[in-house]
N, C-alpha and C positions, 0 to 999 in steps of 0.2 A: 503494500499500500505506498508505502514511505517514495517507491521509485514511481509508480502510477500519479499519483497528489504529493508532489514534492512540498514540507511544509518551510514558512519562511521562518518563521519565530518557533523558541523550545521543539528544535526538531529529536530530542532524545524524550522526547515524553511521548507514549500512545496514543496522547490523545487529542494528540495534531491532529491523527488523521483518521479517517472514516474507519468504523469495523471491518475486516475484511468477512465477516458476512454478507454484509451491502452489496458486494462484486464479486466476490471470489467464489470460485465452487471447490467445495473441499471434501466431495462424496470420496470414503473411503481413503482417508489420508490421516493417516496418523501423527501425533506429536510427541517430540519435538522430531521435526522433520527429516527423510534423508535423503540421499541422494535418487533413490527409487519413487519417494514421492514427488520431487521434483518434475522428474520425468510427466508424473500421471498428471500434475497439477498442471504445467503446462500446455498438454493436450486440453483439457478439459478448458482452459481459459484464453486459449488460443494465444499463447506469450513466449518469447524468447528469451530464455534464462540461459546465462554462462554461469558457472560456477568454479570461483579461484581457491587454490590454498597456498599454504606460506610452506615451502619446503626449506627446511631449516638443519635438515642429518644430512648432507652430502657436503663431503669434506673436500669436494673441487671449490666449493664456494666459500668466501670469509665470512660474508653475510647471509642471511635467510632471504628468498626468493620468492616470488609472486607466480606461480604455476598453474596453467588450465588443469582444472581436474574435469572438467563438463564442458561439449561446448554442443549446443541447441543448434539442429538442423535447419528449424522452423522458423518460417516466417512469421511476423507481425505487424499491426500499424500501428504500435506502441516500441520507442524506443527499448535496444538490447538492455535489460536487467544484470546486471556482474553482482554474484553473491559470494562474500570471503570468509569458507569455511574455518572456524576456528575449533580447536579442540579446546576443550576446557579441563587443562590436565591438575592445576590445583584442585579443584573439588572432587575431580577422578580421585587421584593422590588419597585423597582423604576419607573417602569412599572405599577404595581397597583396602587400606590400612583398619576398619573396623571391619572389614568383609574379609578377609584376608583368602577366603576359598571363592571369592566371586569370579566367573570366567566371563562376566556381561564386556561388550564391547565400549573403548572411551565415549563420553558426551561430547558432541559438536553442536555447534552455536551459526547460527549464518547471520552475516551483517551486512548491508547494501553498500557497494561501493559507488559514493556521489560520483569520483573521476577516476576511473582506472589510470589516466595518462600521467595522473599526480601522483597517484601511487605504485607505480610501476617504474617512471621515468628514472628514479636515482640508482637504477639496475645498470643503468647501461649510458647516461649523462651523468656531468656535473654542474652543466651550466641552466640559465633560468629563461636560455631560447624555446620558443615555440616549438612543442614535436606532436606529428602525428602518427597516434598508436591503432596498430591493426588489432582490434578489440576479439580475434580469432587465435591468431597464431604469436600476439605481441610484439611482433618487428614494427621497427620504429621510421620514419621517414622527416626528412627536411621539407621535401618540397610537395605540395598537393598532386601535380601530375602522377609523381611516383606512388602518392599511394592510395587513386583511386585507379589507377591501374595494377595495382599488387591487390585492391578490394576486390574486383571484379573477380580474378583467378582465385584467390584465397577463399570466397564462399561458395566457390564451385568444386574446389578438389581437396582444399587443406583440410586435413584432420587432424593438424598434430603440432608441436611448434619448434622450428627450427635453432638449434644450438649450437652455435659454432666453437671450433676446439680453441683452447688456448696458446697462446705462444709457447710453452714447452710442449704441448699436445698435436701439432698442428703436423706432425711429419706421423705418417701411417708406417707401423714397424710389424714384421712376421711374428709371430705369437705362438704361434701353435706347432713348437718343436717337435711333435709326435709325429707329423707326416712327413717330416725330414729322413724317419727311419726307414731304410730298404724295405721294401716287402720281402721276407725270408722265401717266397714259393710264389712261380707264375708260371701259367700254359700257356703255350702257343698252339694255336690249333688251323686247320683248315679241311673243307670240304671239297671231295672231287667230284662233278657229274659229266655225266655224256648224253649228249643231247638225240634223241630219238626224232626221227620225222613220223608227224603225223599223220600230214596228208602231202599226196605227191602233185597233189593241182597247185597252181601255181598263183591260180586266181579266186581260191578258197579264200573266203572273209576270215574264217576262224581261225584259230591256233593252231600251226604248221609245224610247233618243234614243242619238246618236253624234257625238260631240266631232270635228268631221274640220278640222284647222289649215289655211287656205290662205293664209296670208300673214303674213313679220315682216319687224319694225323694229328698227335698232339707230341709235344716236347716239353715236359714238366723239368721245369728248371731250380733250382734249389742254391739260391747265394751263398750260403756258409760250408756247405760240402757236394762237389761235382760227383762223387759216387751213389748220392739221391736224385742226381739229374738223370730222367728217363727218356727214352725217345720210342714211339708207340706207333703201330700203323694197322689198320685194319679196315678189311675188305668184304663185304657183305651184305644182303639186303635187310641184316638187323644192326647197321653199324650206329645207327643213331642209338638205341636201346644200351648197346656194348657204351657208345662213347660216355653217356649219363652215367653210367654205370660206375662207370672210372672214375669220372669228377666225385662220384658222392664217395667213391673210396678213398680218392684221392686227401678229400675234406674230413671223414674220419682218421687217416693217419696224421693229416695236419693237426687236427685237435688235440690226439693225444702226446703230438711233440709238447703244443704249447701249454697242457697241462702239467708236465712234468720239466719243472725246470732245473738245469743243471748248475748245482754250486758253484761260484766261483774257484777258479783255481788259486793256490797260494801265491802271495805276491812275493814279485822278487825283490833285493835291495834296490834295484833300480828303480823300479814300480812303485818303492813304498817312499821312494825320496822324490821322483813325481808328484806323488799321492799329495806329497807333504809341503812341498813347493809352490805348486800349482796356483796361479794368481786368476784366470778364467776358467768357468762352467765349460764342459767339452761340446756341451748340447748347445745352451745360448749363447755361449761366446760373453759375458756378462762377468764383470770380475766380481770375486768374492769379496764380503766383508767379514766385519768381526760376527757379528750376529749368526751369519750364515751356516749350518751343519752341513759340513762334508759328506758327498758319497759315492761310494765304490760302485760306478757304472761296468754292469757284464753281460756280455752275449748270454740271453737265456737258453740258448742252444747249443751253444757250447759253453766251454769255461773260461774264455778267453778275458780278462779286464781293457775296456775297452777306453777309461778315462774317469777321471775328476768330474762330479755336478755337483748343483743344487739338491737340495731335499726335493722338491718339488718339483725341480726339473726330472726327476731321476725317476720319481711317482709316475710321473705324468708318461715318460717316454716307454711306452708302449710296444710291445711287437704285434703286429698289425694282424686282425685276424680277417682281413679281407683278401679272397687270393684271386686275383685278375687274369682272366679267359680272354685272351687276344686273339680277333681273327681279324683279317684284312678286309675290308668292306662288310663284317657283318650287320650293319644296317641297311644295306642294301640287298645282300644276298642270302647268308650262312644263316642268319635268324632265323628266316625262313623256315631250313629244315628242322632246327632243332628244341623252338620255343615252345610247340605242344607238348614234347616229350618232356621237357627240362620241367613242364608245371606239372606234369601226372604221372610220373614215373615215382619219385619219392616225393616224401610229405614236408611242407613248410612251402611258405609264401614267398610269388616271385613279386617284386618293383620292379616297375617300370619307368623309364625315362623317355617319354615317345614323344616323336615328332606328327605322327598321325597313329590312325588306327594298324598302320601295316608296316610301318618306320617308327625303329628303338635307337635312340642314340646310345642308350646301353641300360642292362636290366639285371638285377640281381635275384639270384636263387639261394631261398636261406639252407641252409641242411639241419632237417631236424636231430635233436641228442647233442648238437655240437653248438660251439661258439663260432662257428666258419662259415661265409658266406661266399659264395660264387660270383664275383662281379665279371657279366660279359661286356667287353668294351671294344672300339673297333678303330684300328692303326691306321684308317685311309683318314679319319678325323684332322690329325696330326701328321700324315706322308701321304698326301694325297698324289697318290701313282702309283702305276702297277707293281705287282712283287717283280716282276722280269727286270724294269727298268731299276728298282731301288737294287737288286741284289747286283747287276752289273756294275753299280758303283763300288762293292767290294771285290780287292784281289782273290786267289786262290787261298793263297795265305791267312785271310781275315775269318774264311768261313768255317772255322774250326769244328763247329758240331758236327755240322756235315763230315766231314774232313775223319772224324772220329767215330763216325759210324761207317766209314768203307774200310775194305782188307785192305787195299792198296790205292795208289794214286792212278792206277791204269781205271777203277773201278770208280772213282770218283768224277775222270773225266770220259 
């Protein structure tokens, strides 16, 4: 009522305003009013109401700041009403001491903001010049034209306040160091097909060729033990079932290795000296401080000591439970042969990252009873060329995996 009928004198007294029963509908609204009640009230009375809050527990800011708590999308013939929600901490603390077992929420009060610009201006300016303030996102402007251009866009699209970074936080830094950890296992696969003629008539409008897959090959690469790497080839009509079963077996074997952590080797004198004299964490490369606890980081699949790290870095530097399964042109070709069998042959869900109903950027198959998931990705997305051309860039000495599976150089040629 104070917003709809501003009083000239004694603005702090309720008798200076008409009683709310005379103008406002409040059916089903309980007092004290909550945010849910405000939403209901503004619909019944066709009002535009925004609620602001005081943010004083954020360490980034030296002073308390006014932030948007609730924004109304409705339009009204009356000016926008701004309310400030204040927590009655003093009353609540005294009440909580008397009733220690009380689990009720704190009590909040709503007060009218007569001039939002004057209340918020101290957060971004110290001068006394006129400032135009957007009452939705709290952005400020000096020129009327800029303010009007912003206001038309903000009303249609903006749902939040934009906060620019401080001077010390203006540079983006990589923080998810666990993604730096090399995947221990990866699978590289390919499917071969034959083209069968369906019609010899060149004028036939229907399909004239059919792709019939007859073989599949994959190479399992282990980054820490070459003896665990293997190449498998299979030909036959049930090639898809065989391939999916092999992937399931690989996932189960990897899960057993992930759960059995190998203890770290006994450090040598040199490694002990390295641990004591280390100045930087080998994971995040940040320096150690007096309060940091140093940890020994080691490979969980082997017993090798990797380096000295912060406690938090070591805990978060986990072995990946995702096994990438790489196909060249997976999205446009190979996925059509395996996606159905992958979804039905063994239990658990499949998550898709689709382009459309028939084409997928990637998809992930979870394996029931394990913590491992198989993520199928397309190498053509970042190497857009044929395998023949890509392999031509390698010399014979560089094709180590192929040479390893040939009995002699003549067989390779």
